[in-house]
C-alpha positions, 0 to 999 in steps of 0.5 A: 904655390901659395898665391896665384901667379898665372891664370888659365884663359878661362879664369881671366876677365872682369868679375873673376878672382884676382881681377879689378880695374886698379890691379889691371892698371898696375899689373900690365906695367910689369910686362912693359918692354922697358922693364928689367928683371932683377933676379937675385940679391947680387944684382940688386946690390950692384945696382944699388952700389952704383946708383947716384948718391949712394954712400958705399961705406967701408963697413963690411956686410957680415957673412953676406954670402950666406944669404945671397950677397957678394963676399966683399959686400959693403953696407950701403947708405942712402938718404931721402932728403927731408923725408924721413918717415911714413905719412898716414895722411897719404893713404887711400884704401879702396872700400873705405868711404870717401875714397874716389876710386875713379879719380885715383885710377885715372891718376894711377893710369897717368903715373904708369904712363909717365914711367914709359920713358924710364927703365923700370926694375922688377923684383920678386920676394916671398912674405911668410917664412913657413910653408903654412903661409907664404905669398909672393910679392912683386915690386916695379920701381924706376931706375934711380931708386935702386936702394929702395929695391935692394932694401925691399929685397933684403927686408923680405925673403929673396928667392933663394933655392931653399925658399923656392923649393919651400914655396913650391911645396907650400899650402895654397891660399885659395882665391889669392893672387900674387901681390903687385906693388907699383912705385914711383918715388919722384911722382908729384901731384898738386892734389897730393903734396905729401904723395899718394899710397893707394891700396886695393888690398882685396885684389892684392895690389898697391901704388906708392907714388911720391914716396921716397922713404923705404918704410913706405915700401916695407909697410905698404907691402906688409899691409897687403900680406896682413890683409891676406892673412886676415882673410884666412883665419890669422891675427895680423900682428904688428909687434914682436914675439919670443919664446922663453925656455925655463930651467924646468924645461917649460916654455912661455910664448909672449907676444908684445904689441906696440908702435915704433918707439914703444919698446917692442923691439927692446922687449923682443930682443932682450936677453934677460942676462942669460937667465933663459933660453930665448928664441925670437920669432920677429920684432915687427911682423908676424901672424897668429893662427887663431885655431892652432895658436902657432905663429909665423914670421913674415920677414927674415931681417929687421928694419930697426932704428939706429938712434940707440946704436953708437957707431962702435956698437957691436950690433952694427956688425949686422947692418945691411943698408942704412937710411937717413943717417950721416957718414964720416971718416974714422981714425983709420980713414974708413967711411962709417955711418953716423948713427944716433940721429945726428942728421935727423930723427928716425935714422933706420937700418936693415939688419940681417937675420944673423943679429938674433942668433936664436931666431926661428921662422915659426913658433909651434907652441901655443901663444901664452900671453898678449902684452899691449904696450902703452904710454898712458900715464894713468896705467901702472907698469902692468895690469892683467885684463880678465874679460875677453871683451875688455882685453880685445877692447883695450887692444883696440884702444891702445894709447901711445905717443907719436913716433918719430917714424911718422911724417905728420900732416901740417897742424898735427901735434907730435906730442899728443897722446894718440890711440892706434888699435892693436898698434897697427896703423897699416890695417886695410880692413874693418877694425872689427876683424882684428877685434874678433881675432884677438877676442877669440884668442883670449876667450876660446884659446885661453891666451892671457892679456896684459897692459904694459906701460913703458912710458911714465906713470903719473910723472915717474918714468917706467925704466926698461929694468922695471918692464923687464922685471915685470915680464920676468916675474910673469914668465916665471909665474912669480907675479902675484896679481890681485884685483885692482881697486874697484875693477872686476875685470882688471888685476894689478901686480904692484911694482915698487915705486909705481903703486897707484893711490886709489884714494887720490881723487886727482889720480882717479879723475885722470884715470877716468878721463883716459878711460873716457877717451877710449870710450869716445874713440870706440863711439866715434867709430860708429860714424867715422868713415860711414861706420867702416870701423865700427866695433861690436857693442860688447867692446863699448860695454867693456870699457863703460863698465870700467868707467862705471866702476870708478864712480 
């Protein structure tokens, strides 16, 4: 088995692998006499269908029986009140400075105690879809939250006979126990008005308290799986990956990294007008083996925005569950979901694996390129980064705009540009770990690195056709890159309508300011959280060199 599900008596005790105070509080709750095991997707579907407040639509689940659902299963809609996004401000991670584990453990003890009066549901899934990397995860959640449980089981790999056999024969991951997630969405505490997501990733457990939004459960679970992967030689990736097969039989594997709303899903699933045989790994969560450079998907399904899919879109054929959307009756008297964010921003849905017919769970071929997707108005549609330190440093200072998927603390400007290292706000280990992994891919494994701007360039919107055109030129090896202005480690592919004027002093001042923002971000990591996310000196020097060359 990949992760450890049980222990010999001699392996149990303080200080031994898999045991900590926080994990001991969480895991014990799974064995209470108020716990009911949910054994399969059919049981989960029936529970969610009959849960108070669920809208059972008249939209059938396409071919649901092929992945464990009843033949007559319908798409289920559930809304979370006014909470329609994730909340970074609620996160507390053991090991980070200023995290009071003693205080949080006491609150967690009381949260577990308070659920003794409720029926609790226990579900299990696998994360990682190849025998090379598979971990088992457990969720405990109260009665009344069946829609979260059902979506969680759909989002990850339910325990089918096929995957049970695969897991039984999978590679053991040393010193790693199963993941345990305790959730109480109705929890409330005066000291945590936005809720509390409390992680002990070293011991593979978390508590999600006061969190109604399903995305907290998806990303909270992935957070721990990514941490396990990081400890075992993988680059943990919040992005998409696809393989192009060209007419000459050659392949090209592209990995795109961006936050929600950046275009990573659009780029990952783009069919390019049928010009290529395209194979998709995933559009949100995967890992790259930094030795072999092969890649593994962590989830079978897709948690996608509904904003871009009108109710009559053919893509809605693949809906499984929908969150935070309205419903109405169509001309045939059928109850259908109202998409396109009429009710609120960040309407979401889980789509089945069948949405991408050319889907695979592992890409064996070596990754050819990494694309950092940014929304920085001073960067043209595409540039190529030559130095490994600069490539990794620009990923560590990935600049973008905030997403509607975020639930912000009061006073935070939703329109401000932000830096999110490697487009992954779910990291629970030092930032330097990711930096070294991506630097290794570029420096030792000859992976190319690019920045793609999907926002606007000096006031002019970069259209999807521009971005896709850039990608196609790179994949087909038609893109002619040349040194960009004074920069010794940056090359540019000049795209019509977006060629920067390197004699424009106003533009150069803005470009320099944005690079200075990145430098300041790296420098801030030396002191923030006690230097927990401090980057190596070469990251600072790589960005400083770019600024110096602008003089």
